[in-house]
C-alpha positions in Angstrom: 57.0 -23.6 24.8 56.5 -21.8 21.5 54.1 -24.6 20.4 52.1 -24.1 23.6 51.9 -20.3 23.1 50.9 -20.9 19.5 48.1 -23.3 20.5 46.8 -20.8 23.1 46.9 -18.0 20.5 44.9 -20.1 18.1 42.5 -21.1 20.7 42.0 -17.4 21.7 41.4 -16.5 18.0 38.8 -19.3 17.7 37.0 -18.1 20.8 37.0 -14.6 19.5 35.6 -15.7 16.2 32.9 -17.7 18.0 32.0 -14.7 20.1 31.9 -12.4 17.1 29.7 -14.9 15.3 27.4 -15.2 18.3 27.2 -11.5 18.7 26.4 -11.1 15.0 23.7 -13.7 15.3 22.1 -12.1 18.3 22.2 -8.7 16.6 20.5 -10.2 13.5 17.8 -11.8 15.7 17.2 -8.5 17.4 16.7 -6.7 14.1 14.5 -9.5 12.9 12.2 -8.8 15.9 11.8 -5.2 14.9 11.7 -5.8 11.2 8.0 -6.1 10.9 7.3 -2.8 12.6 9.9 -1.1 10.4 8.6 -2.5 7.2 5.1 -1.3 8.0 6.3 2.3 7.2 3.5 3.9 9.2 4.9 6.9 10.9 3.0 7.9 14.0 3.7 11.4 15.4 5.8 11.4 18.5 6.5 13.8 21.3 10.0 15.2 21.8 12.3 12.3 22.0 16.1 11.9 22.0 17.8 9.9 19.3 19.1 6.6 20.8 22.8 6.1 21.0 22.9 2.4 20.0 23.7 2.1 16.3 23.1 -1.1 14.4 25.6 -1.8 11.6 23.9 -1.5 8.2 25.2 -4.9 7.1 23.6 -6.6 10.0 20.3 -4.8 9.5 20.2 -5.6 5.7 21.2 -9.2 6.3 18.4 -9.7 8.9 15.9 -8.0 6.7 16.8 -10.1 3.7 16.8 -13.3 5.6 13.3 -12.6 7.1 11.8 -11.6 3.8 13.4 -14.5 1.9 11.7 -16.9 4.4 8.3 -15.4 3.5 8.9 -15.8 -0.2 10.6 -19.2 0.1 7.5 -21.3 -0.7 6.5 -19.0 -3.5 9.9 -19.1 -5.2 10.0 -22.9 -5.2 6.7 -23.3 -7.0 6.7 -20.3 -9.2 5.8 -21.2 -12.8 4.2 -19.7 -15.9 0.5 -20.2 -14.8 -1.8 -21.8 -17.4 1.0 -22.1 -20.0 2.7 -25.4 -21.0 6.2 -25.4 -22.5 5.0 -26.5 -25.9 2.2 -23.9 -26.1 4.2 -20.7 -25.5 4.4 -19.5 -29.1 6.3 -16.4 -30.1 6.2 -15.9 -33.9 6.5 -19.6 -34.9 8.9 -20.2 -31.9 8.0 -22.3 -28.9 9.7 -22.4 -25.5 11.3 -25.9 -25.0 12.8 -25.4 -21.5 12.3 -22.9 -18.7 14.6 -22.7 -15.7 13.3 -20.3 -13.0 15.7 -19.4 -10.3 14.7 -18.7 -6.7 13.2 -15.2 -6.2 15.7 -12.9 -4.6 14.6 -10.2 -2.2 16.2 -6.9 -1.5 14.8 -4.9 1.4 14.2 -1.1 1.3 13.8 -0.3 5.0 10.5 1.3 5.7 9.2 1.2 2.2 9.0 -2.4 1.0 10.9 -5.0 -0.9 12.4 -5.4 -4.4 11.6 -8.7 -5.9 14.2 -10.0 -8.4 13.1 -12.7 -10.8 15.6 -14.5 -13.0 14.9 -17.2 -15.6 16.7 -19.0 -18.5 14.7 -19.9 -21.6 15.7 -22.2 -24.4 13.6 -21.3 -27.4 13.2 -23.6 -30.4 12.3 -22.2 -33.8 11.5 -24.0 -37.1 12.4 -21.9 -40.1 10.9 -23.0 -43.4 12.3 -20.1 -45.5 14.9 -20.7 -48.2 17.3 -18.3 -46.4 17.2 -20.1 -43.0 15.8 -23.7 -43.2 16.0 -26.1 -40.3 15.9 -25.8 -36.5 17.2 -22.9 -34.5 17.8 -22.9 -30.7 18.1 -19.6 -28.9 19.1 -19.4 -25.2 17.9 -16.3 -23.3 18.2 -14.9 -19.8 15.3 -12.9 -18.4 15.7 -10.7 -15.3 12.8 -8.7 -13.8 12.8 -6.3 -10.9 9.6 -5.2 -9.2 9.0 -2.8 -6.3 6.4 -4.0 -3.8 5.2 -1.4 -1.2 4.4 -3.3 2.0 2.1 -0.6 3.5 -0.3 -1.4 0.7 -0.6 -5.0 1.7 -4.1 -5.7 3.1 -5.9 -8.9 4.1 -8.9 -7.8 2.1 -6.8 -7.4 -1.1 -6.9 -10.0 -3.8 -3.8 -8.8 -5.7 -0.2 -7.9 -4.9 0.4 -4.1 -5.4 3.4 -4.1 -7.7 4.2 -0.5 -8.1 6.9 -0.7 -10.7 8.7 -3.4 -12.7 11.4 -3.6 -15.3 12.4 -6.6 -17.3 15.6 -7.1 -19.4 16.2 -9.9 -21.9 19.8 -11.0 -22.8 20.9 -13.5 -25.4 23.2 -16.3 -24.1 23.6 -18.4 -27.3 22.2 -19.1 -30.7 22.7 -22.4 -32.5 21.4 -23.8 -35.8 21.1 -27.2 -37.4 23.0 -25.8 -40.4 26.7 -24.9 -40.2 26.6 -22.1 -42.8 23.8 -19.9 -41.5 24.2 -16.3 -42.4 25.1 -14.2 -39.3 22.9 -11.3 -40.4 19.8 -13.6 -40.5 20.5 -14.8 -37.0 20.9 -11.2 -35.8 17.5 -10.4 -37.4 16.0 -13.4 -35.6 17.5 -12.3 -32.3 16.0 -8.8 -32.6 12.6 -10.3 -33.5 12.5 -12.6 -30.5 13.9 -9.9 -28.2 11.1 -7.5 -29.1 8.4 -10.2 -28.7 9.6 -11.3 -25.3 10.1 -7.8 -24.0 6.5 -6.9 -24.8 5.1 -10.0 -23.1 7.4 -10.8 -20.2 6.1 -8.1 -17.9 2.5 -9.5 -17.9 3.9 -13.1 -17.5 5.9 -11.8 -14.5 2.9 -10.3 -12.8 1.0 -13.5 -13.2 3.9 -15.5 -11.8 4.3 -13.3 -8.8 0.6 -13.5 -8.0 0.8 -17.3 -7.4 0.0 -18.2 -3.8 -0.2 -14.5 -2.8 -3.0 -15.2 -0.3 -0.7 -17.5 1.7 2.1 -15.0 1.4 -0.1 -12.2 2.7 -1.2 -14.4 5.7 2.5 -15.1 6.5 3.3 -11.4 6.1 0.5 -10.3 8.4 1.3 -12.8 11.1 5.0 -11.8 10.9 4.6 -8.1 11.4 3.8 -7.6 15.1 6.5 -9.9 16.4 7.6 -8.2 19.5 6.4 -5.7 22.1 7.9 -2.3 22.0 7.5 1.0 20.2 8.6 2.5 17.0 9.3 6.1 17.7 9.8 8.9 15.2 11.9 11.9 16.3 10.6 15.0 14.7 13.3 17.2 13.1 12.9 21.0 12.3 10.0 21.6 10.1 10.3 22.8 6.5 7.5 25.1 5.5 6.5 25.5 1.8 3.8 27.4 0.1 1.0 24.8 0.6 2.6 22.0 2.7 4.6 21.5 5.8 7.2 18.8 5.5 8.2 16.9 8.7 11.7 15.2 8.5 11.9 12.4 11.0 14.5 10.0 12.4 13.4 6.6 13.4 14.2 4.6 16.5 13.0 1.4 18.2 12.4 1.3 21.9 12.3 -2.1 23.6 10.3 -3.0 26.7 13.5 -2.6 28.7 13.8 1.0 27.6 16.7 0.4 25.1 16.5 2.7 22.1 17.9 1.5 18.8 18.4 4.0 16.0 17.2 2.5 12.7 20.0 3.3 10.2 19.4 4.7 6.8 19.7 2.7 3.6 23.3 2.6 2.1 23.9 4.9 -0.8 25.2 2.1 -3.1 21.9 0.2 -2.9 20.2 -0.3 -6.2 17.1 1.8 -6.6 14.4 1.8 -9.2 14.8 5.2 -11.0 11.0 5.7 -11.4 10.5 5.3 -7.6 13.5 7.1 -6.3 11.5 9.2 -4.0 9.5 6.3 -2.4 12.7 4.3 -2.1 14.3 6.7 0.3 15.5 5.3 3.6 13.1 5.3 6.5 15.6 7.2 8.7 15.8 10.0 6.2 12.2 10.1 4.9 10.4 13.5 4.6 6.7 12.8 5.2 3.7 15.0 5.0 0.8 13.8 7.2 -2.4 14.4 5.3 -5.4 14.8 7.6 -8.2 17.4 7.5 -9.0 19.4 10.6 -12.6 19.4 9.7 -13.5 17.1 6.8 -16.5 19.0 5.6 -16.0 22.6 7.0 -19.5 23.9 6.2 -23.0 22.7 5.4 -23.2 21.4 1.8 -26.3 21.3 -0.4 -25.9 18.6 -3.0 -28.5 18.5 -5.9 -29.8 15.0 -6.2 -29.6 14.8 -10.0 -28.5 12.0 -12.4 -25.2 13.9 -12.9 -24.2 13.4 -9.3 -26.4 10.5 -8.1 -27.4 7.8 -10.6 -30.2 6.4 -8.4 -32.1 9.7 -8.3 -35.3 8.0 -9.6 -35.2 5.3 -6.9 -34.6 7.8 -4.1 -37.5 10.0 -5.4 -39.8 7.1 -5.6 -39.0 6.0 -2.0 -39.4 9.5 -0.6 -42.7 9.9 -2.5 -44.0 6.6 -1.2 -42.9 7.2 2.4 -43.7 10.8 2.8 -45.3 12.7 0.0 -48.2 10.3 -0.5 -49.1 10.6 3.2 -48.8 14.4 3.3 -51.6 16.5 1.8 -49.6 19.7 1.8 -46.5 18.1 0.1 -46.0 18.9 -3.5 -45.6 16.1 -6.0 -41.9 15.6 -6.8 -41.5 16.3 -10.5 -38.0 17.5 -10.3 -34.9 16.4 -8.4 -34.4 16.5 -4.6 -31.7 18.3 -2.7 -29.6 16.7 0.1 -28.3 19.2 2.7 -25.2 17.6 4.5 -23.8 18.9 7.7 -21.0 17.6 10.0 -22.4 16.5 13.3 -19.2 15.1 14.8 -15.8 15.9 13.3 -13.5 13.2 11.9 -11.8 10.9 14.4 -8.8 9.0 13.2 -7.4 5.9 14.9 -3.9 5.0 13.6 -3.2 1.3 13.8 -0.3 -0.9 12.6 -0.9 -0.6 8.8 -4.4 0.8 8.4 -6.4 3.6 9.9 -10.0 3.5 11.3 -12.0 6.7 10.8 -15.4 7.7 12.3 -17.6 10.7 11.3 -21.2 11.6 12.0 -23.3 13.6 9.5 -26.9 14.9 9.2 -28.6 14.5 5.9 -31.7 16.6 5.2 -33.6 15.7 2.1 -35.7 18.6 0.8 -37.7 19.4 -2.4 -38.6 22.6 -4.0 -42.1 24.1 -3.9 -43.7 25.7 -6.9 -42.7 29.2 -5.7 -39.1 28.1 -5.2 -39.2 27.6 -1.5 -37.6 24.5 0.0 -39.8 21.9 1.9 -37.9 19.5 4.2 -39.1 16.0 3.8 -36.9 14.0 6.1 -33.8 14.5 8.3 -31.4 11.6 9.1 -28.3 11.1 11.2 -25.6 9.1 9.4 -22.7 7.6 11.2 -19.8 6.3 9.0 -17.1 4.0 10.0 -14.2 4.2 7.4 -11.1 2.2 6.8 -8.2 4.1 5.5 -5.2 2.5 3.8 -1.9 4.2 3.9 -0.3 4.7 0.5 3.0 6.3 -0.5 3.1 8.6 -3.5 6.1 10.7 -4.3 7.5 10.3 -0.8 4.3 11.4 0.9 1.8 9.4 2.9 -1.8 9.5 1.7 -5.0 8.1 3.3 -7.4 6.5 0.8 -10.7 5.8 2.7 -13.3 3.2 2.0 -16.7 2.6 3.7 -16.6 0.0 6.4 -19.9 0.4 8.3 -22.9 2.6 7.8 -25.6 3.4 10.4 -28.7 5.6 9.6 -31.0 6.9 12.3 -34.3 8.8 11.7 -34.4 12.3 13.3 -37.6 13.9 11.9 -39.9 14.1 8.9 -42.8 16.0 7.7 -45.2 13.2 8.5 -43.6 11.9 11.7 -41.6 8.7 12.2 -40.9 6.7 9.1 -39.1 3.4 8.4 -35.7 4.3 6.9 -34.9 0.7 5.9 -36.1 1.3 2.3 -33.8 4.3 2.1 -30.7 2.3 3.2 -29.5 0.8 -0.1 -30.0 4.0 -2.0 -28.4 6.2 0.6 -25.4 3.8 0.8 -24.8 4.5 -2.9 -25.0 8.2 -2.2 -22.5 7.8 0.6 -20.1 5.9 -1.6 -20.4 8.1 -4.7 -20.6 11.5 -3.1 -19.6 11.6 0.6 -16.6 9.3 0.5 -15.3 11.2 -2.6 -15.6 14.5 -0.6 -13.8 13.0 2.4 -10.9 11.8 0.3 -10.7 15.2 -1.4 -10.5 17.0 1.9 -8.0 14.5 3.3 -5.7 15.2 0.4 -6.3 18.9 0.5 -5.5 19.5 4.2 -1.8 18.9 4.6 -0.3 19.7 8.0 1.7 17.9 10.8 -0.9 16.3 13.0 0.6 17.0 16.4 1.3 20.7 15.7 -2.1 21.8 14.4 -4.1 24.1 16.7 -7.1 22.5 18.2 -5.9 18.9 17.6 -4.6 16.9 20.5 -3.5 13.3 20.1 -4.4 10.9 22.9 -4.6 7.2 23.4 -8.1 5.8 23.3 -9.9 2.6 22.3 -6.6 0.8 22.0 -6.9 -3.0 21.5 -4.4 -5.3 23.1 -0.9 -5.0 21.6 -1.9 -2.2 19.3 -0.7 1.3 19.1 -3.4 3.9 18.5 -3.7 7.6 18.3 -7.0 9.4 18.3 -7.1 12.8 16.7 -10.1 15.0 17.3 -11.1 18.7 16.9 -12.0 20.9 19.8 -13.9 23.4 17.8 -11.1 25.9 17.6 -10.4 27.8 14.5 -7.1 28.6 12.9 
């Protein structure tokens, strides 16, 4: 009877272990599905939401995160080598590397920020010393360990490099042997220090090159892995913190499935290793304090920009085109001896479309090119409407989200000129340079200057518009209100 009870008890424990294992696996799979959206780190403003009651254990979340990212880096870690360098050609002060053992790249996830890539290798360095003090062959065994922080919001299909934001490498000696049994210990110590210094000054560049191998394939895998499940990442706004020039918005993060279940994304554990230089950007996504940086009106007033070599290096080209198109056909137009002036005015305020890891921005401007008459009066030569389509990449600096815009599309339409309709095709290349050098710079300046929580600002109302399938978008536009 006692044996029967014992067998039943053991059977019950085995079933309980299997159930626990199955539940842990399902929990890990659930977190894997939401990992891509969490890693993106793009915080879209939300309306008043309640924090979900389902709490995922930190161990399960970290394990799922690490397993997912390790899979992305698996092919890279197998083939990672010192590119373009053979073992017999790596020279460090008359030393050459005889053997290199590179261990698989280890990934540690920082939820909502990125990943830490840990690179470990063992090197056996051979040195031939011809001096009288230390003749013969010396073998030095070293261990190299490098840690780099990679911010996932900076990944872009258009990028040709991996944005490594910080890296640190350490070199440790494992063993030193010599062909002579009576080598002076002090000489070996001096040799150790010399090799240590040389490797420490070079290993960082070598590490960057190693990590860049196959990055295009890794980016493709990463991009395809991000939107893995339908659902929404919601950010619960906490009480605002108002400072002198900024308004900070603390947020809690939760994931809402299609079935309506809300999962609170837990913060990073306190004992996780963080890079000291990037302590602020390594904060957990559930505890991040973000400042949304958008400008209510990008260019708040009409601007007059002198078209001089100091601000526009193709001044001569622009003057020649305007002279050929307009001045030569206008008997009352003065000859352009000096520079032109471009008056710029906002026609339609900035529209921002927040997507998964980039933002699309649209703005319309009017450009009026004028020249000065002999008595100082301004003569308008041509007036154009310019529509800009911008792509903004989200970047994290000091715990804040910044938008860095680049020109995506440019459309120029003729409005009026002193001699009637003209063909603006010849103006296009030169005006594109003007847009890139002057206008984009002004837009970026105003974006970084106007700091406020998007959904709280007077005159701004977020609404869904132009949303592609399976994308989450917010359009922010100005209603002309002041304040």
